[in-house]
C-alpha positions, 0 to 999 in steps of 0.5 A: 519131353514131358508128359501131360496127363489128360484132364479128368472127365467124369463118366457113367462107367468105371474104367472096367466098363461096369455100371456104377449102379447095377441095372437090377437096382435101378429097375427095382427102384422104378418098380417100387415107385410105380407100385406105390403110385398104383396103390395110392391111385387105387385107394384114391379112385376106389373111394377107400376111407382113410385108415390113419384117422383114430377112432372118435370117442365120445366128445367131452368138451368142444371149443371154437377158436380163431387163429389169426396169422401175424408175422412169420411166427406170430399168431393171435388167438381169438374166441369165435366172437372175435374176443382177444385171448392171446397173442403169441409172438413165437407161437410154435406148434400153434403157428404150425396149426394156423399155417396148415389151416390157412393153406387148407382154407386158401385151397378150398376158397374158404374165409380164413377168419372162420373159427376152428373147432377144438374137440376133447374126447373121453379117451384123452385125445384132442383134435383141431377140426375145420368143418369147412375143409378136410383139415384135421390135426390130432393135437396129442400125437405131436407130444405133450408140450404141443397139446399143452399149448392148446390146453393153455389157450383153452384155459384162457378162453374159459376164464 
């Protein structure tokens, strides 16, 4: 007579009936999630000002650009009056900024063709600011290459 082993059935307990994940750890994970939700809720409901936005220095220069969506990675850059500046087939960071802008404007029901402000500050920072939504991107915090992409567009705009 041959013995056939029983098929394996996965379970939540080991053979020694101990929990695989300690109950204390599970409780701590839920407590951390609840504490995070409570802190964010308090900050939101109390109207606390955002703390992660760097200080605005004096504005050195300001430009207005339109970022027009193309295909998945392409973006067309125009001056505020609609004059063609450049078409980027693989826009990289410029496309990322344009996608975020398009999402924010869709959420607020704002016309997607309105210009975006690019602001250079005396402390070397550069920001993309949409005055029609709360969309703002600090261009220099994403690396020198990404800031340089916008500086190149601004050079084309000034010529």
